[in-house]
C-alpha positions, -999 to 999 in steps of 0.1 A, spaced: 399 129 -362 375 146 -379 342 143 -358 311 131 -370 279 156 -377 263 166 -345 231 140 -340 194 145 -335 186 170 -303 156 153 -285 125 174 -294 107 172 -262 67 157 -278 36 168 -267 14 147 -242 -10 143 -268 12 122 -287 21 99 -261 -17 93 -254 -23 85 -291 -39 53 -293 -19 34 -319 -33 27 -353 -47 -4 -364 -20 -24 -385 -30 -58 -404 5 -70 -385 10 -61 -349 41 -45 -344 64 -69 -327 70 -58 -288 95 -68 -262 90 -89 -226 100 -63 -204 109 -70 -166 86 -60 -143 103 -34 -128 108 -14 -150 74 -16 -163 61 -1 -128 89 26 -127 77 41 -164 39 36 -146 50 51 -118 69 82 -138 36 90 -161 13 87 -128 1 124 -142 -10 104 -174 -43 89 -177 -43 52 -175 -39 49 -217 -6 72 -219 10 54 -189 6 18 -206 15 41 -243 47 48 -226 54 13 -217 43 -2 -250 69 20 -267 93 12 -246 90 -26 -255 89 -18 -292 123 4 -286 140 -30 -273 127 -46 -299 136 -29 -324 170 -27 -309 176 -61 -303 164 -65 -342 194 -44 -352 172 -15 -362 186 14 -337 179 45 -352 139 36 -344 148 18 -312 160 56 -305 126 72 -321 104 48 -302 121 55 -259 129 92 -269 98 101 -256 96 76 -224 129 96 -215 115 126 -213 87 120 -190 104 92 -173 144 107 -167 150 93 -132 144 60 -148 179 38 -149 166 13 -180 142 38 -198 180 56 -201 199 27 -210 173 15 -237 178 56 -251 217 55 -246 225 20 -267 201 26 -294 214 59 -294 250 50 -293 238 22 -320 225 46 -344 252 68 -339 236 98 -317 271 107 -297 254 136 -282 224 125 -271 238 87 -262 263 104 -239 239 123 -223 217 93 -215 245 66 -202 261 94 -178 226 97 -163 223 55 -157 256 57 -142 249 89 -116 213 70 -111 228 35 -103 269 39 -98 274 14 -129 300 18 -148 294 -7 -174 280 16 -203 310 40 -195 332 34 -220 301 40 -245 308 75 -233 346 75 -240 336 67 -277 310 91 -278 335 120 -263 361 102 -284 338 108 -312 332 144 -304 371 154 -301 369 158 -265 399 134 -257 407 149 -221 369 137 -210 377 106 -224 409 105 -201 387 118 -172 360 89 -179 389 64 -179 404 71 -140 364 71 -136 360 32 -150 398 21 -135 389 36 -103 353 17 -98 372 -17 -104 352 -30 -131 345 -61 -149 377 -74 -167 354 -71 -201 345 -34 -189 381 -26 -185 391 -39 -217 369 -19 -234 378 16 -218 414 7 -225 408 4 -261 386 33 -265 416 48 -244 444 35 -272 420 47 -301 419 84 -288 457 83 -280 462 69 -322 445 96 -335 470 120 -319 498 100 -332 504 79 -295 511 50 -312 536 38 -289 518 50 -258 487 33 -270 504 0 -270 520 10 -237 487 10 -222 478 -17 -238 508 -45 -235 513 -32 -197 478 -47 -189 485 -79 -203 466 -75 -235 498 -91 -257 504 -121 -241 493 -153 -258 463 -169 -245 455 -209 -254 415 -198 -249 413 -168 -258 375 -144 -254 360 -119 -270 384 -92 -251 418 -106 -260 408 -114 -298 391 -77 -294 428 -62 -279 449 -81 -303 431 -65 -330 434 -27 -317 473 -40 -307 480 -48 -347 463 -16 -359 484 3 -340 519 -17 -349 508 -9 -383 502 25 -382 531 26 -355 557 17 -387 561 -20 -371 549 -43 -395 563 -80 -381 545 -69 -347 513 -59 -367 511 -94 -388 525 -117 -355 483 -100 -339 464 -98 -369 476 -138 -375 465 -147 -336 431 -124 -344 429 -151 -378 436 -180 -363 412 -176 -329 384 -163 -349 382 -169 -387 371 -141 -402 365 -113 -376 362 -77 -383 386 -73 -419 416 -94 -406 421 -107 -439 422 -82 -454 443 -66 -430 467 -96 -439 469 -96 -469 484 -55 -473 511 -68 -451 523 -100 -466 506 -117 -442 483 -152 -446 443 -149 -447 427 -175 -422 415 -203 -434 379 -200 -441 390 -171 -457 413 -190 -482 386 -221 -487 364 -195 -503 386 -187 -528 
């Protein structure tokens, strides 16, 4: 796999920029409502600033969350970046910054922020995203090490499933399709489920992709069909099925 171009490096903003008065606007920028404990932690981290400067940090964070919720990830990363510089030990800020950078494709910055979030909280929820960043940066050893960290923490089924998916993708990039399939199926990812959750559907799709890339078209068709039945139109499963001689989902056929 060709690694993506290195993401932008955070540049420390001057204090004057943080304390700058927002420019008047005919339409005020929408802001998300932040938890009280996060607001308090941001204000404490910015205690060397003026009151206006501290409130500016809170405003930037709220705007970042709002932008993230609206899918404007680059904007979210830009707005929360200065806050992370001044409040690097506030877990909530690192979490917002890391997720925004991850969605924006800033792999190095995302990994850095989310690693610090883990170090501050011990919460492995976002470590699969860190694994994915390391995978994108072509660091398979780091991916494997993070995977073991997650497994040792006894996380939720959702987090562990995401970690397995990233680990399997890393293996597949090195043509280790059999090992990747074994990683997923040995944990029960290949079982049929009457009422599958999102993680089951995601794992079925990955297994379908792995089987197809490994040359086992019948098994690929089996898993892609499961995905299409459980979540019609999910991902590009209809196209994948048509490419290997399967049947598109009912919803796709009706659209035609």
